[in-house]
C-alpha positions as semicolon CSV with decimal commas, in nm:
position;residue;x (nm);y (nm);z (nm)
1;X;-0,012;0,035;-0,021
2;X;0,106;0,330;-0,090
3;X;0,207;0,547;0,227
4;X;0,348;0,892;0,276
5;X;0,746;0,919;0,260
6;X;0,920;1,221;0,474
7;X;0,861;1,519;0,309
8;X;1,140;1,796;0,252
9;X;1,163;2,117;0,114
10;X;1,401;2,250;-0,189
11;X;1,442;2,627;-0,243
12;X;1,648;2,752;-0,554
13;X;1,826;3,085;-0,559
14;X;1,920;3,111;-0,910
15;X;2,151;3,393;-0,920
16;X;2,577;3,367;-0,903
17;X;2,860;3,624;-0,974
18;X;2,954;3,411;-1,244
19;X;2,855;3,107;-1,472
20;X;3,080;2,805;-1,375
21;X;3,187;2,624;-1,762
22;X;3,104;2,291;-1,583
23;X;2,757;2,418;-1,437
24;X;2,433;2,284;-1,559
25;X;2,217;2,394;-1,294
26;X;1,981;2,656;-1,314
27;X;2,197;2,950;-1,275
28;X;2,159;3,290;-1,389
29;X;2,467;3,578;-1,336
30;X;2,409;3,932;-1,233
31;X;2,620;4,249;-1,277
32;X;2,889;4,246;-1,485
33;X;2,690;4,398;-1,770
34;X;2,424;4,184;-1,737
35;X;2,205;4,493;-1,731
36;X;2,106;4,398;-1,338
37;X;2,315;4,528;-1,103
38;X;2,133;4,416;-0,783
39;X;1,975;4,062;-0,739
40;X;1,579;4,158;-0,694
41;X;1,595;3,978;-0,320
42;X;1,247;4,108;-0,143
43;X;1,080;4,069;-0,459
44;X;1,167;3,740;-0,473
45;X;1,089;3,651;-0,171
46;X;0,767;3,728;-0,180
47;X;0,726;3,482;-0,492
48;X;0,916;3,186;-0,318
49;X;0,636;3,250;-0,026
50;X;0,357;3,276;-0,280
51;X;0,489;2,941;-0,438
52;X;0,518;2,737;-0,172
53;X;0,116;2,797;-0,055
54;X;0,023;2,727;-0,407
55;X;0,226;2,402;-0,343
56;X;0,050;2,347;0,013
57;X;-0,307;2,384;-0,150
58;X;-0,222;2,201;-0,453
59;X;-0,108;1,898;-0,259
60;X;-0,326;1,941;0,068
61;X;-0,017;1,928;0,319
62;X;-0,105;2,155;0,555
63;X;-0,092;1,846;0,836
64;X;0,262;1,693;0,693
65;X;0,544;1,793;0,892
66;X;0,876;1,925;0,716
67;X;1,192;1,677;0,764
68;X;1,452;1,921;0,590
69;X;1,543;2,219;0,427
70;X;1,761;2,301;0,145
71;X;1,855;2,608;-0,021
72;X;2,077;2,579;-0,353
73;X;2,169;2,739;-0,631
74;X;2,305;2,910;-0,789
75;X;2,485;3,089;-0,524
76;X;2,240;3,148;-0,215
77;X;2,542;3,272;0,029
78;X;2,470;3,586;-0,244
79;X;2,122;3,634;-0,014
80;X;2,176;3,883;0,292
81;X;2,125;3,690;0,618
82;X;1,838;3,863;0,706
83;X;1,673;3,733;0,371
84;X;1,746;3,412;0,443
85;X;1,581;3,453;0,791
86;X;1,283;3,568;0,645
87;X;1,260;3,304;0,404
88;X;1,275;3,036;0,690
89;X;1,086;3,182;0,923
90;X;0,830;3,217;0,714
91;X;0,828;2,804;0,587
92;X;0,891;2,720;0,930
93;X;0,541;2,889;1,041
94;X;0,374;2,693;0,762
95;X;0,454;2,332;0,871
96;X;0,500;2,122;1,203
97;X;0,933;2,032;1,232
98;X;1,118;1,877;1,495
99;X;1,331;2,155;1,695
100;X;1,662;2,013;1,520
101;X;1,488;2,033;1,163
102;X;1,825;2,030;0,919
103;X;1,875;2,363;0,755
104;X;2,133;2,343;0,444
105;X;2,286;2,630;0,230
106;X;2,489;2,600;-0,046
107;X;2,804;2,869;0,005
108;X;3,072;2,992;-0,184
109;X;3,399;3,078;-0,043
110;X;3,407;3,381;-0,287
111;X;3,070;3,524;-0,165
112;X;3,117;3,505;0,261
113;X;3,255;3,687;0,523
114;X;3,249;3,626;0,882
115;X;2,913;3,832;0,988
116;X;2,741;3,676;0,711
117;X;2,809;3,357;0,845
118;X;2,716;3,401;1,157
119;X;2,394;3,617;1,036
120;X;2,297;3,280;0,857
121;X;2,327;3,116;1,182
122;X;2,125;3,291;1,336
123;X;1,869;3,296;1,070
124;X;1,809;2,909;1,147
125;X;2,071;2,770;0,897
126;X;2,275;2,442;1,104
127;X;2,422;2,305;0,746
128;X;2,654;2,496;0,566
129;X;2,776;2,312;0,189
130;X;3,077;2,495;0,090
131;X;3,159;2,457;-0,282
132;X;3,541;2,444;-0,305
133;X;3,584;2,208;-0,541
134;X;3,954;2,229;-0,542
135;X;4,212;2,423;-0,374
136;X;4,471;2,461;-0,703
137;X;4,491;2,784;-0,788
138;X;4,549;2,674;-1,161
139;X;4,231;2,401;-1,113
140;X;3,990;2,701;-0,986
141;X;4,096;2,943;-1,274
142;X;3,984;2,661;-1,532
143;X;3,713;2,554;-1,384
144;X;3,583;2,909;-1,333
145;X;3,542;2,988;-0,982
146;X;3,569;3,332;-0,823
147;X;3,766;3,212;-0,506
148;X;4,141;3,106;-0,439
149;X;4,263;2,837;-0,218
150;X;4,305;3,040;0,093
151;X;3,958;3,192;0,064
152;X;3,824;2,817;0,064
153;X;4,035;2,779;0,404
154;X;3,909;3,083;0,563
155;X;3,585;3,011;0,473
156;X;3,583;2,652;0,691
157;X;3,717;2,845;0,959
158;X;3,491;3,108;0,936
159;X;3,185;2,787;0,935
160;X;3,341;2,639;1,225
161;X;3,317;2,978;1,435
162;X;2,995;3,092;1,337
163;X;2,750;2,900;1,514
164;X;2,676;2,628;1,235
165;X;2,603;2,290;1,380
166;X;2,734;2,084;1,077
167;X;2,945;2,191;0,696
168;X;3,019;1,993;0,393
169;X;3,258;2,086;0,183
170;X;3,202;1,971;-0,215
171;X;3,525;1,856;-0,401
172;X;3,538;1,760;-0,767
173;X;3,815;1,501;-0,909
174;X;3,888;1,424;-1,297
175;X;4,000;1,800;-1,329
176;X;4,123;1,963;-1,640
177;X;4,502;1,838;-1,658
178;X;4,449;1,635;-1,290
179;X;4,729;1,413;-1,225
180;X;4,656;1,132;-0,967
181;X;4,869;1,311;-0,717
182;X;4,696;1,650;-0,757
183;X;4,403;1,476;-0,693
184;X;4,543;1,322;-0,389
185;X;4,652;1,656;-0,242
186;X;4,312;1,818;-0,296
187;X;4,174;1,531;-0,097
188;X;4,409;1,560;0,177
189;X;4,361;1,933;0,199
190;X;4,021;1,887;0,247
191;X;4,056;1,625;0,543
192;X;4,255;1,827;0,739
193;X;3,975;2,089;0,737
194;X;3,842;1,801;0,948
195;X;3,461;1,878;0,804
196;X;3,157;1,695;0,929
197;X;3,045;1,580;0,570
198;X;3,304;1,545;0,219
199;X;3,080;1,542;-0,148
200;X;3,379;1,399;-0,366
201;X;3,236;1,341;-0,704
202;X;3,394;1,326;-1,035
203;X;3,373;1,611;-1,290
204;X;3,142;1,524;-1,601
205;X;3,115;1,729;-1,884
206;X;2,715;1,838;-1,935
207;X;2,518;1,914;-2,222
208;X;2,401;2,321;-2,277
209;X;2,787;2,379;-2,094
210;X;3,083;2,612;-2,184
211;X;3,317;2,276;-2,143
212;X;3,040;2,090;-2,357
213;X;3,105;2,331;-2,650
214;X;3,488;2,339;-2,579
215;X;3,563;2,012;-2,412
216;X;3,886;1,990;-2,161
217;X;4,140;1,753;-2,151
218;X;4,008;1,583;-1,914
219;X;4,246;1,250;-1,775
220;X;4,222;0,880;-1,912
221;X;4,018;0,624;-1,747
222;X;4,313;0,454;-1,573
223;X;4,419;0,781;-1,417
224;X;4,032;0,824;-1,299
225;X;4,005;0,455;-1,160
226;X;4,317;0,504;-0,995
227;X;4,234;0,834;-0,829
228;X;3,874;0,685;-0,721
229;X;4,085;0,415;-0,553
230;X;4,286;0,566;-0,357
231;X;4,045;0,848;-0,247
232;X;3,875;0,580;-0,097
233;X;4,148;0,486;0,105
234;X;4,264;0,831;0,197
235;X;3,910;0,914;0,325
236;X;3,841;0,617;0,525
237;X;4,163;0,591;0,669
238;X;4,084;0,972;0,833
239;X;3,758;0,844;0,964
240;X;3,500;0,954;0,694
241;X;3,221;0,665;0,596
242;X;3,101;0,621;0,245
243;X;2,692;0,606;0,238
244;X;2,620;0,706;-0,083
245;X;2,868;0,759;-0,444
246;X;2,991;1,022;-0,364
247;X;2,933;1,127;-0,021
248;X;3,094;1,069;0,300
249;X;3,038;1,177;0,632
250;X;3,227;1,129;1,003
251;X;3,216;0,762;1,089
252;X;3,312;0,847;1,435
253;X;3,109;1,109;1,565
254;X;2,841;1,087;1,796
255;X;2,566;1,266;1,556
256;X;2,494;1,149;1,243
257;X;2,647;1,360;0,995
258;X;2,515;1,254;0,694
259;X;2,309;1,505;0,497
260;X;1,991;1,411;0,615
261;X;1,781;1,624;0,330
262;X;1,967;1,424;0,030
263;X;1,929;1,100;0,162
264;X;1,543;1,147;0,152
265;X;1,587;1,201;-0,198
266;X;1,767;0,873;-0,218
267;X;1,544;0,672;-0,020
268;X;1,253;0,817;-0,279
269;X;1,114;1,055;-0,025
270;X;0,910;1,334;-0,118
271;X;0,996;1,697;-0,120
272;X;0,864;2,031;-0,243
273;X;1,069;2,223;-0,468
274;X;1,004;2,623;-0,496
275;X;1,212;2,899;-0,710
276;X;1,322;2,938;-1,025
277;X;1,314;2,583;-1,215
278;X;1,291;2,365;-0,885
279;X;1,154;2,031;-0,885
280;X;0,974;1,850;-0,680
281;X;0,783;1,476;-0,628
282;X;0,500;1,441;-0,409
283;X;0,286;1,117;-0,290
284;X;-0,082;1,096;-0,295
285;X;-0,217;0,887;-0,106
286;X;-0,581;0,970;-0,079
287;X;-0,572;0,859;-0,490
288;X;-0,253;0,664;-0,502
289;X;-0,028;0,900;-0,683
290;X;0,305;1,017;-0,707
291;X;0,373;1,386;-0,903
292;X;0,644;1,507;-0,995
293;X;0,628;1,914;-1,092
294;X;0,887;2,182;-1,225
295;X;0,840;2,587;-1,181
296;X;0,913;2,825;-1,444
297;X;1,291;2,844;-1,506
298;X;1,404;3,187;-1,601
299;X;1,384;3,466;-1,321
300;X;1,207;3,722;-1,514
301;X;0,929;3,462;-1,546
302;X;0,907;3,354;-1,189
303;X;0,900;3,743;-1,075
304;X;0,618;3,785;-1,318
305;X;0,308;3,818;-1,016
306;X;0,066;3,782;-1,301
307;X;0,233;3,434;-1,413
308;X;0,137;3,116;-1,185
309;X;0,514;2,939;-1,072
310;X;0,421;2,603;-1,176
311;X;0,547;2,542;-1,518
312;X;0,492;2,127;-1,520
313;X;0,314;1,881;-1,326
314;X;0,345;1,528;-1,419
315;X;0,185;1,199;-1,292
316;X;0,474;0,950;-1,273
317;X;0,328;0,604;-1,472
318;X;0,346;0,260;-1,306
319;X;0,579;0,191;-1,527
320;X;0,794;0,464;-1,504
321;X;0,813;0,434;-1,090
322;X;1,028;0,101;-1,072
323;X;1,304;0,283;-1,271
324;X;1,263;0,583;-1,070
325;X;1,286;0,443;-0,768
326;X;1,643;0,239;-0,850
327;X;1,747;0,535;-0,970
328;X;1,745;0,705;-0,564
329;X;1,799;0,394;-0,412
330;X;2,078;0,237;-0,605
331;X;2,314;0,533;-0,540
332;X;2,302;0,439;-0,139
333;X;2,553;0,157;0,027
334;X;2,271;0,062;0,218
335;X;2,055;-0,211;0,170
336;X;1,696;-0,153;0,112
337;X;1,362;-0,384;0,150
338;X;1,079;-0,480;-0,065
339;X;0,873;-0,344;0,168
340;X;1,037;0,003;0,149
341;X;0,977;-0,046;-0,236
342;X;0,663;-0,157;-0,212
343;X;0,509;0,144;0,050
344;X;0,685;0,398;-0,139
345;X;0,585;0,315;-0,468
346;X;0,234;0,122;-0,434
347;X;0,367;-0,131;-0,663
348;X;0,387;-0,529;-0,608
349;X;0,766;-0,615;-0,567
350;X;0,677;-0,865;-0,806
351;X;0,723;-0,574;-1,056
352;X;1,098;-0,532;-0,990
353;X;1,124;-0,912;-0,886
354;X;1,258;-1,015;-1,276
355;X;1,545;-0,726;-1,247
356;X;1,631;-0,787;-0,904
357;X;1,677;-1,190;-1,045
358;X;1,877;-1,098;-1,312
359;X;2,093;-0,827;-1,135
360;X;2,164;-1,105;-0,883
361;X;2,287;-1,336;-1,148
362;X;2,543;-1,081;-1,323
363;X;2,684;-1,030;-0,972
364;X;2,521;-0,647;-0,942
365;X;2,345;-0,726;-0,650
366;X;2,297;-0,910;-0,342
367;X;2,045;-1,005;-0,118
368;X;1,951;-1,193;0,264
369;X;1,616;-1,209;0,356
370;X;1,405;-0,983;0,222
371;X;1,717;-0,691;0,219
372;X;1,857;-0,575;-0,148
373;X;2,184;-0,456;-0,173
374;X;2,445;-0,276;-0,481
375;X;2,775;-0,488;-0,485
376;X;3,112;-0,318;-0,580
377;X;3,054;-0,437;-0,896
378;X;2,677;-0,325;-0,908
379;X;2,817;0,018;-0,851
380;X;3,124;0,022;-1,051
381;X;2,854;-0,036;-1,377
382;X;2,602;0,112;-1,198
383;X;2,425;0,252;-1,558
384;X;2,405;-0,092;-1,703
385;X;2,218;-0,189;-1,357
386;X;1,978;0,101;-1,349
387;X;1,869;-0,031;-1,698
388;X;1,744;-0,382;-1,576
389;X;1,474;-0,178;-1,447
390;X;1,368;0,029;-1,759
391;X;1,036;-0,113;-1,906
392;X;1,053;-0,096;-2,273
């Protein structure tokens, strides 16, 4: 039987100082001859809350508690602490929630200073995700980042003294002209800064980016594999536990330092998405449907008060649900149950049993009783594994 999973909220703030050549997110430059000298912060906040109220009414969410909040972008740290505080105050007034609800804000080292981090903490932010990407100056320039290595390290120290409960470092590997030792040096520096959480992932070239138009020279596959293999050893030796393909949390911490918001995504939980181009997923147990939403992508259209923020509303078909479920769950290192599949999709486990059996025969998955888990081989060939769950 379909049951309502935890409900999270994603808030998208689309502006950034400079578009990075690898970025395929919905982000928009302001200033620097772009015809917009200041971000329309107050107008955008008004539209965000209107967008939220429309979703609450649309999906009858008044009585569902809020599990977590994630403010992403763009560069959300460009907003004032007062602006972030206003958003959070209005959001939390609309939902029941735990007093220690996880509230994450993405921040770039080139857009922060001490007072701002402290202001974010006072506004209610409990977790910062700092987009470092690399500590090598030449790599930062190639990636189009507006900060340098020292600014990244300073941002980490500011986060530690600002009253923020937890923080994550975003770090890339497989960068243009990056050697094995370059990549491991980046990781060693990140580890030395002692974050609670590290997101360590390989650069990929995506369509509609500057790197896609003019591809840089990336490391060979053998080097990429060596980086991944030796990097995992470094992280494990430093006490970081891998719980998802690119996510590592302090394993020896008394508190759970995994990103609760992202865990809800990967466990096929529900989430509202408000802001330019934001995506959402909502389970409706009254009519046994799972609906995806997409909001108006461009800030100009989103800020139009005469236009609804909702751009698309899509009912996920039963044929699509097995793949959508697996696309999220199979990223995790932990096992999942067939009962969880049935509760979050409303389907019988028989819908995926043939694919599970085939995956096990190929050595891509294993199981004990009702628990299924991806093998190391399965994580290495995850795309091949996922294809088994596609309905032709």
